[in-house]
C-alpha positions as CSV (number, residue, x, y, z in Angstrom):
1,X,0.1,0.1,-0.2
2,X,2.5,2.6,0.8
3,X,4.4,1.8,-2.3
4,X,1.5,2.5,-4.2
5,X,1.3,6.1,-3.1
6,X,5.0,6.6,-2.8
7,X,5.8,5.8,-6.2
8,X,3.5,8.4,-8.0
9,X,5.1,10.9,-5.6
10,X,8.8,10.4,-6.9
11,X,7.8,10.6,-10.2
12,X,6.2,13.8,-9.7
13,X,9.4,15.0,-7.7
14,X,11.8,13.9,-10.2
15,X,9.8,15.0,-13.0
16,X,9.9,18.4,-11.4
17,X,13.5,18.2,-10.7
18,X,14.1,18.1,-14.2
19,X,14.2,21.0,-16.9
20,X,11.2,20.1,-18.6
21,X,9.4,19.1,-15.7
22,X,9.8,22.6,-14.4
23,X,8.0,24.2,-17.2
24,X,5.1,21.8,-16.7
25,X,5.3,21.9,-13.1
26,X,2.5,24.3,-12.3
27,X,0.3,21.7,-14.9
28,X,1.5,18.3,-13.6
29,X,-1.3,17.8,-10.9
30,X,-3.9,18.5,-14.1
31,X,-2.2,16.2,-16.2
32,X,-1.8,13.5,-13.7
33,X,-5.6,13.8,-12.8
34,X,-6.5,13.8,-16.8
35,X,-4.3,11.0,-17.5
36,X,-6.8,9.2,-15.3
37,X,-10.0,10.1,-16.6
38,X,-11.0,8.4,-19.6
39,X,-10.9,11.2,-22.6
40,X,-14.2,12.9,-23.2
41,X,-16.3,12.2,-26.8
42,X,-16.0,15.2,-28.4
43,X,-18.9,17.2,-29.5
44,X,-19.7,17.9,-33.2
45,X,-20.8,21.3,-34.2
46,X,-23.7,22.0,-35.8
47,X,-22.3,22.6,-39.4
48,X,-22.9,26.1,-40.3
49,X,-24.7,27.3,-44.2
50,X,-22.2,29.2,-46.2
51,X,-23.1,32.8,-46.4
52,X,-25.3,33.6,-49.5
53,X,-23.7,34.8,-52.7
54,X,-23.9,38.1,-53.7
55,X,-25.2,38.1,-57.0
56,X,-24.7,41.5,-59.0
57,X,-26.9,43.9,-60.0
58,X,-28.8,43.6,-63.6
59,X,-27.7,46.5,-65.9
60,X,-30.3,49.0,-66.5
61,X,-32.3,48.1,-69.9
62,X,-32.5,51.8,-72.0
63,X,-35.4,51.5,-74.1
64,X,-34.5,52.5,-77.8
65,X,-35.9,56.1,-78.3
66,X,-35.0,58.4,-80.5
67,X,-34.3,61.8,-78.7
68,X,-36.9,64.2,-79.1
69,X,-36.7,66.9,-82.2
70,X,-36.9,70.1,-81.0
71,X,-40.7,71.6,-82.8
72,X,-38.5,75.0,-83.5
73,X,-35.4,75.0,-85.8
74,X,-32.6,76.7,-84.6
75,X,-31.3,80.0,-86.0
76,X,-28.4,79.2,-88.2
77,X,-30.7,75.6,-90.0
78,X,-33.3,76.2,-91.8
79,X,-35.2,73.1,-92.3
80,X,-35.6,70.8,-89.1
81,X,-34.1,67.6,-89.3
82,X,-36.5,64.8,-89.7
83,X,-36.8,62.1,-86.4
84,X,-34.9,58.7,-87.0
85,X,-35.6,55.3,-85.0
86,X,-32.8,53.6,-83.5
87,X,-32.4,51.6,-87.0
88,X,-31.6,54.8,-88.7
89,X,-34.6,54.9,-91.1
90,X,-37.0,57.7,-91.4
91,X,-39.8,58.2,-88.9
92,X,-43.3,57.6,-90.6
93,X,-45.5,59.7,-88.0
94,X,-47.9,61.7,-89.2
95,X,-47.4,65.8,-89.8
96,X,-48.4,67.8,-87.2
97,X,-48.6,71.2,-89.6
98,X,-52.7,71.4,-89.5
99,X,-54.6,74.4,-89.0
100,X,-57.7,74.4,-86.8
101,X,-59.5,77.4,-87.8
102,X,-60.4,77.4,-91.0
103,X,-62.3,79.8,-92.8
104,X,-66.1,79.9,-91.8
105,X,-66.9,80.0,-95.5
106,X,-64.9,77.0,-96.3
107,X,-66.4,75.8,-93.1
108,X,-69.8,75.8,-93.3
109,X,-69.2,75.2,-97.5
110,X,-71.3,71.8,-98.6
111,X,-73.0,71.5,-95.5
112,X,-76.6,72.7,-96.3
113,X,-78.3,71.8,-99.6
114,X,-78.7,74.9,-101.5
115,X,-82.5,74.0,-102.6
116,X,-83.3,73.9,-99.0
117,X,-81.7,77.5,-98.0
118,X,-83.2,79.1,-100.6
119,X,-86.7,77.7,-99.2
120,X,-85.8,79.0,-95.9
121,X,-84.7,82.2,-97.4
122,X,-87.8,82.1,-98.7
123,X,-90.1,81.3,-96.1
124,X,-88.3,83.7,-93.5
125,X,-89.1,86.6,-96.2
126,X,-92.9,85.5,-96.4
127,X,-93.4,85.2,-93.0
128,X,-91.6,88.5,-91.8
129,X,-94.7,90.0,-94.5
130,X,-97.3,88.0,-92.8
131,X,-96.2,89.3,-89.5
132,X,-96.3,92.7,-90.6
133,X,-99.5,92.8,-93.0
134,X,-101.0,90.9,-90.0
135,X,-100.8,93.9,-87.3
136,X,-102.1,96.3,-90.4
137,X,-105.0,94.2,-90.9
138,X,-105.7,93.9,-87.3
139,X,-105.9,97.6,-87.0
140,X,-108.0,97.7,-89.7
141,X,-110.4,95.2,-88.6
142,X,-110.7,97.3,-85.3
143,X,-111.2,100.3,-86.9
144,X,-114.2,99.1,-89.1
145,X,-115.7,97.0,-86.0
146,X,-116.1,100.6,-84.2
147,X,-117.3,102.2,-87.3
148,X,-119.6,99.4,-87.5
149,X,-121.0,99.7,-84.2
150,X,-121.4,103.5,-84.5
151,X,-123.6,102.7,-87.1
152,X,-125.5,100.4,-86.0
153,X,-126.5,102.3,-82.9
154,X,-127.2,105.2,-85.0
155,X,-129.5,103.1,-87.3
156,X,-131.4,100.8,-84.8
157,X,-131.1,102.2,-81.4
158,X,-133.6,105.5,-81.8
159,X,-130.8,107.8,-82.8
160,X,-132.6,108.0,-86.5
161,X,-131.7,106.8,-89.4
162,X,-128.5,108.3,-89.8
163,X,-125.9,106.3,-92.7
164,X,-123.3,109.1,-93.1
165,X,-120.8,106.5,-91.7
166,X,-121.7,103.4,-93.9
167,X,-119.5,104.4,-96.5
168,X,-116.5,104.4,-94.2
169,X,-117.3,101.3,-92.7
170,X,-117.9,99.4,-96.1
171,X,-114.8,100.9,-97.3
172,X,-112.7,100.0,-94.2
173,X,-114.2,96.3,-94.4
174,X,-112.8,96.2,-98.3
175,X,-109.6,97.2,-97.1
176,X,-109.3,95.0,-94.4
177,X,-110.4,91.9,-95.9
178,X,-107.8,92.4,-98.8
179,X,-105.4,92.1,-96.5
180,X,-106.7,89.6,-94.4
181,X,-106.7,87.7,-97.8
182,X,-103.8,88.6,-98.6
183,X,-101.9,87.8,-94.9
184,X,-103.5,84.7,-94.8
185,X,-102.2,83.5,-98.6
186,X,-98.3,84.3,-97.2
187,X,-99.0,82.1,-94.4
188,X,-100.3,79.4,-96.3
189,X,-98.1,79.5,-99.3
190,X,-94.6,79.8,-97.5
191,X,-92.8,77.0,-98.5
192,X,-92.0,74.4,-95.4
193,X,-89.0,72.1,-95.8
194,X,-88.4,70.8,-92.8
195,X,-90.9,68.2,-92.2
196,X,-92.6,68.9,-88.5
197,X,-94.6,66.5,-86.2
198,X,-97.7,67.6,-85.6
199,X,-98.0,69.2,-81.7
200,X,-99.8,71.4,-79.8
201,X,-97.9,74.7,-79.9
202,X,-98.5,78.2,-80.4
203,X,-98.1,78.1,-84.3
204,X,-101.2,75.2,-84.3
205,X,-103.1,77.9,-81.9
206,X,-102.8,80.3,-84.0
207,X,-103.8,78.6,-86.9
208,X,-106.6,77.2,-85.5
209,X,-107.8,81.1,-84.6
210,X,-106.8,82.3,-88.3
211,X,-109.0,79.5,-89.8
212,X,-111.9,80.6,-87.2
213,X,-111.5,84.6,-88.3
214,X,-111.8,83.2,-91.8
215,X,-115.0,81.8,-91.3
216,X,-116.3,84.7,-89.4
217,X,-115.0,87.4,-92.2
218,X,-116.7,85.5,-94.8
219,X,-120.2,85.3,-92.5
220,X,-119.3,89.1,-92.4
221,X,-119.3,89.7,-95.7
222,X,-122.4,87.6,-96.4
223,X,-124.2,88.9,-93.5
224,X,-123.6,92.3,-94.5
225,X,-124.8,92.1,-98.0
226,X,-128.0,90.9,-96.3
227,X,-128.7,93.6,-94.4
228,X,-127.6,96.4,-97.0
229,X,-130.3,94.5,-100.1
230,X,-132.8,94.4,-97.0
231,X,-133.0,98.0,-96.1
232,X,-135.8,99.0,-94.6
233,X,-137.6,95.6,-94.6
234,X,-138.2,93.9,-91.2
235,X,-135.4,91.6,-91.7
236,X,-132.5,94.5,-92.0
237,X,-131.9,94.6,-87.9
238,X,-131.8,90.8,-87.7
239,X,-129.0,90.7,-90.5
240,X,-127.7,93.9,-88.7
241,X,-127.1,92.3,-85.6
242,X,-126.2,89.2,-86.8
243,X,-123.1,91.0,-88.5
244,X,-122.6,93.2,-85.2
245,X,-121.8,89.3,-83.4
246,X,-120.2,88.0,-86.0
247,X,-118.4,91.1,-86.1
248,X,-116.8,91.2,-82.4
249,X,-116.5,87.2,-82.6
250,X,-113.6,87.8,-85.6
251,X,-112.2,90.5,-83.9
252,X,-111.9,88.3,-81.0
253,X,-110.3,85.6,-82.8
254,X,-107.4,87.6,-84.7
255,X,-106.6,89.0,-81.4
256,X,-106.2,85.6,-79.8
257,X,-104.3,84.5,-82.9
258,X,-101.8,87.4,-82.3
259,X,-101.1,86.9,-78.6
260,X,-99.9,83.3,-79.3
261,X,-97.4,84.2,-81.8
262,X,-96.3,87.3,-79.2
263,X,-96.7,85.8,-76.3
């Protein structure tokens, strides 16, 4: 037992006394202790993946576009160079040299049928005459109605048999009837090249009222002639009264026909 203890001590002392052992003296107990231990298994380190390779950035792609050409030529050049594509061929783009403000005569040329334009101008002229003569006719009809009322009062309401205004009344009636016929003819014969669907508007009511006035003018003429030929007879006041009523009705229709177009 003593031999087992002393032998290792002697070996350590001899090793420490030697020069090589002096350098390893501090670690000798560790080495002896390590010699008695079993060698530990080395742990495997997990494999680390290699770092990703950096790829070089792709070179930018430049579009194959020809450089813009200045719209205004330089002061030293007389002609603008033609634009070309990358292949060197001249560009086929349309020219931008055009004028948006064409003259009015050239712009409207051929848009309207000459015959249609002529008919429209004729209609405009005839309707202007229709309007002007129609107002004159309305004034004459008013004067004829006033003279007829005065004459009727003098003849049939106890004012005596004074027929001094009868000639004036008859003359105004004849002139008004001629104007009425002229106005009606201008309105009927005015060309209307544009087809319009029927609708209840001011023009339609004007035609209705003037048609009634036409019938009234004809009835007045007939009743006036009958009253004149029945002078001194019992039927004269009846014809004169009917003539008076129809005269007011005719004047009202003419006034209504004018108002429908005015307002």
